[in-house]
C-alpha positions as CSV (number, residue, x, y, z in Angstrom):
1,M,70.1,-30.1,37.4
2,A,68.7,-33.1,35.5
3,L,65.4,-33.5,33.7
4,F,63.5,-36.7,33.7
5,G,60.1,-37.6,32.3
6,R,57.6,-38.1,35.1
7,G,57.3,-41.8,34.6
8,D,61.0,-42.2,34.6
9,L,61.4,-40.1,37.8
10,A,58.6,-42.1,39.6
11,A,60.4,-45.3,38.7
12,D,63.8,-44.0,39.8
13,Q,62.2,-43.0,43.1
14,G,61.0,-46.6,43.6
15,R,57.4,-45.6,42.9
16,P,56.7,-46.9,39.3
17,G,53.3,-45.9,38.1
18,A,52.9,-43.0,40.7
19,A,51.1,-40.0,39.3
20,L,53.6,-37.2,40.1
21,G,51.7,-34.4,38.4
22,T,52.9,-31.2,36.8
23,G,56.0,-29.6,38.4
24,A,57.2,-32.9,40.0
25,V,60.7,-32.3,41.4
26,T,63.2,-34.2,43.5
27,L,65.7,-32.4,45.7
28,A,69.1,-34.2,45.7
29,Q,72.0,-34.1,48.1
30,N,75.4,-35.6,47.0
31,F,77.8,-37.2,49.3
32,A,81.4,-38.5,48.9
33,T,80.8,-42.0,50.2
34,R,78.2,-44.7,50.5
35,A,78.5,-44.5,54.2
36,E,77.6,-40.8,54.2
37,V,74.6,-41.6,52.0
38,D,73.4,-44.3,54.5
39,A,74.0,-41.9,57.5
40,A,72.0,-39.1,55.9
41,F,69.2,-41.5,54.9
42,A,69.0,-42.8,58.5
43,A,69.0,-39.3,59.9
44,A,66.2,-38.3,57.6
45,L,64.1,-41.2,58.7
46,A,64.8,-40.5,62.3
47,A,63.6,-37.0,61.8
48,G,60.2,-38.1,60.4
49,G,61.1,-38.9,56.8
50,R,59.4,-41.8,54.9
51,T,61.3,-44.3,52.9
52,L,60.6,-44.4,49.2
53,K,63.7,-46.3,48.0
54,V,66.4,-47.6,50.3
55,P,69.9,-46.6,49.1
56,E,71.3,-49.1,46.6
57,Q,73.8,-49.5,43.8
58,V,72.3,-48.0,40.7
59,L,72.7,-48.5,36.9
60,W,74.8,-45.4,36.3
61,G,77.5,-46.6,38.7
62,G,76.6,-44.6,41.8
63,Y,74.6,-45.3,45.0
64,S,71.3,-43.6,45.8
65,G,68.1,-43.7,47.7
66,Y,64.9,-41.6,48.1
67,W,62.9,-40.4,51.1
68,A,59.9,-38.1,51.5
69,D,59.7,-35.4,54.2
70,P,56.6,-34.9,56.3
71,D,55.2,-32.4,53.7
72,G,55.7,-35.0,50.9
73,H,58.7,-33.4,49.2
74,V,60.9,-36.1,47.7
75,W,64.7,-36.0,48.5
76,E,67.4,-38.1,46.9
77,V,70.7,-38.9,48.7
78,A,73.4,-40.0,46.3
79,M,77.1,-40.8,45.8
80,N,78.3,-40.4,42.2
81,P,81.8,-41.7,41.6
82,L,82.0,-39.6,38.4
83,W,81.4,-36.3,40.3
84,P,84.0,-36.0,43.1
85,L,83.1,-33.5,45.8
86,G,85.5,-30.8,47.0
87,P,86.6,-30.7,50.6
88,D,83.8,-28.3,51.4
89,G,81.2,-30.6,49.8
90,S,80.9,-28.5,46.6
91,L,80.4,-30.1,43.3
92,T,82.1,-29.0,40.1
93,L,80.9,-31.0,37.1
94,P,83.7,-32.4,34.9
95,A,84.3,-30.7,31.5
96,A,82.5,-32.2,28.6
97,P,84.7,-34.4,26.4
């Protein structure tokens, strides 16, 4: 779980200045590769999702994009090179230094 200010979250979603309101949330799915991110993003759009931000290289070293489902819920698809995924897709955060 990560906490962002609403303005920062809107900007990260590719919607700077959007009024997200109280309780704004993004659902995120992590993938092992950029290709998996792109495939999931394409599948979401094919199923009726709406592009908010096409997947791209991001400041923190990963790769991510955002889409909204038909009900308006925002989803992030991401690959984080600092968070390797297990063979079953599970994520175990690295120990703090």
